[in-house]
N, C-alpha and C positions, 0 to 999 in steps of 0.2 A: 356624580350624575344622579338626577332625580328620577323618580318613577315615571314622571310625565316628560322624559327625553328633554330636559333642560340642564345646562350646566349651572350648578349653584355655588355660591361662596359664603363663607362665615368667618368671622373673627374668632380666634381662639387664644386662651391664656392658659398656659401650662406652668406659669411661675408659681402659682399658690399650691396649697395642699390639694385643692380640688381643681380637677380640669374643667375650665369654663368655656362654653360655645356661646358666642353671641347670636345676633339676629342673622337668619339665613336669607339671602337675596338671590334672585335669578340674575344670571349673567346674560344668557341667550339659550334658545332652544335649538335643538339638533335633530337630525334624521340619521341615527347611528345604524351602521351595518349590524347584523345579528352577530352576537358573540359566539366564537367557536368553542372556546374553553372558559372555564370559571374565572381564571385570572386574566382574561382578555379585557382591554379597555378600549373604547372607541376613540380615545383622544390621549393626547400627550402635551405637555407643557414644556416650553422652552426652558432653556437653562437659567435665562435671566427673569423668568416668570412673568414675562410680558405678553406672550402670544400662546395661543393653542393651535394645535395641528388636530383636526377633527376628521375621522373616516367616516364619511356620510354616504347615504344613498343618493344616486342621482337618477332623475328619470331619463329613460331612454330617448325620449323625444327632445330632451335638452342637449344632447350630444351634437357635436358638429364635426363635419368632415375636415380632415388635415390635408395638406399637400406636402409629399415627401420629395424633395428634390435630390437626385443621385447624380454623382459626378459633377457637381457644381463648379469645382475648381478648374475643370477643362474650359468653361465659360470664361474665366478670368483671363486665360492666355489669349483669347480672341480680341 
């Protein structure tokens, strides 16, 4: 996570005597939630390394109402 709130990637080579880091490139920008503790990260990587889960801030105006249907199984019997 870069200081400009973007997730970045770089190639690394740990095979030689010196640890080598290649060019860094931005993957995407995020709006992370504030960290509560020093070891907290606003993202996680899937086990296969193909996806990210990012805990982001969401505008309150962007939220939508949901409809909760209770006892819906009773309608199946009609």
